[in-house]
C-alpha positions in Angstrom: -11.9 1.4 -14.8 -10.1 4.1 -12.8 -9.1 3.7 -9.2 -11.6 4.5 -6.4 -11.4 8.1 -5.1 -13.2 6.8 -2.0 -10.3 4.4 -1.3 -7.8 7.1 -2.1 -9.4 9.3 0.6 -9.3 6.4 3.0 -5.6 6.0 2.5 -5.1 9.7 2.8 -6.8 9.5 6.2 -4.8 6.4 7.2 -1.5 8.1 6.3 -2.1 11.5 7.7 -0.1 14.5 6.8 3.4 13.5 7.8 6.3 15.6 6.3 7.6 14.0 3.2 4.3 12.3 2.1 3.4 12.8 -1.6 1.0 11.3 -4.1 1.8 10.2 -7.7 -0.2 8.6 -10.4 1.4 5.3 -11.2 0.5 1.8 -12.6 -3.0 3.1 -13.6 -3.7 4.0 -10.0 -2.5 6.4 -7.3 0.6 5.8 -5.2 1.6 7.4 -1.9 5.3 8.0 -1.3 7.3 8.9 1.8 10.4 10.9 0.8 10.2 9.4 -2.7 9.7 5.8 -1.6 6.4 4.0 -2.4 4.4 3.2 0.7 1.0 2.1 -0.7 -1.5 2.8 -3.4 -5.0 2.4 -4.9 -5.4 0.1 -7.8 -8.5 -0.6 -10.0 -9.5 -3.4 -7.6 -8.3 -2.3 -4.2 -5.2 -1.4 -2.3 -1.5 -2.3 -2.5 1.2 -1.9 0.2 4.9 -2.1 0.0 5.8 -3.8 3.2 9.2 -5.2 2.3 10.2 -8.8 2.0 11.0 -9.2 5.7 7.4 -8.2 6.7 5.6 -9.9 3.8 5.0 -13.2 5.7 3.4 -11.3 8.6 1.3 -9.2 6.2 0.0 -12.3 4.4 -1.5 -13.6 7.7 -3.9 -10.7 7.8 -7.5 -11.3 6.5 -7.8 -10.7 2.7 -4.2 -10.0 2.0 -2.5 -11.7 -0.9 0.8 -11.3 -2.8 0.7 -8.5 -5.3 0.9 -9.9 -8.9 0.1 -7.4 -11.6 1.5 -9.7 -14.2 0.6 -13.0 -12.7 4.0 -13.3 -11.0 4.2 -12.3 -7.3 6.2 -9.1 -6.7 8.3 -9.6 -3.5 7.6 -7.3 -0.7 4.3 -6.0 -2.1 0.9 -7.2 -1.1 -2.6 -6.4 -2.2 -5.9 -6.1 -0.3 -9.2 -6.3 -2.2 -11.6 -3.4 -1.6 -14.2 -5.6 0.0 -11.6 -7.0 2.5 -10.2 -3.6 3.5 -11.2 -3.5 7.2 -9.9 -0.7 9.4 -7.7 -3.1 11.4 -6.1 -4.7 8.3 -5.5 -1.4 6.6 -3.9 0.1 9.7 -1.6 -2.9 10.2 -0.5 -2.8 6.6 -0.1 1.0 6.7 2.1 0.7 9.7 4.3 -2.0 8.1 4.5 0.0 4.8 5.4 3.3 6.5 8.1 1.5 8.6 9.6 0.0 5.5 9.6 3.2 3.5 11.2 5.1 6.4 14.0 2.5 6.5 15.0 3.3 2.9 17.3 6.2 1.8 15.4 9.3 0.8 15.1 9.9 -3.0 
């Protein structure tokens, strides 16, 4: 099952058109990058965000957010949000965290 184009459009709206934003098909889904660093993406089941290890505990307190584990093992600094739990407030909070983390990294 491919990723949801509706969720992809929602993320496009959340991220806006900041300079340095790009899209790339990865992991069987669609990822959004800021200056080459992953910010977030759409998977087959929902959304993923790269918030960084320091912000991960705060992200996990948001409704519906869980550690990302494609292989059954949590991936540090990455969280997922099921499509049915993707409220505007939770998405915006995660987007803010993910953009801040990506902006803190060296450009690729």
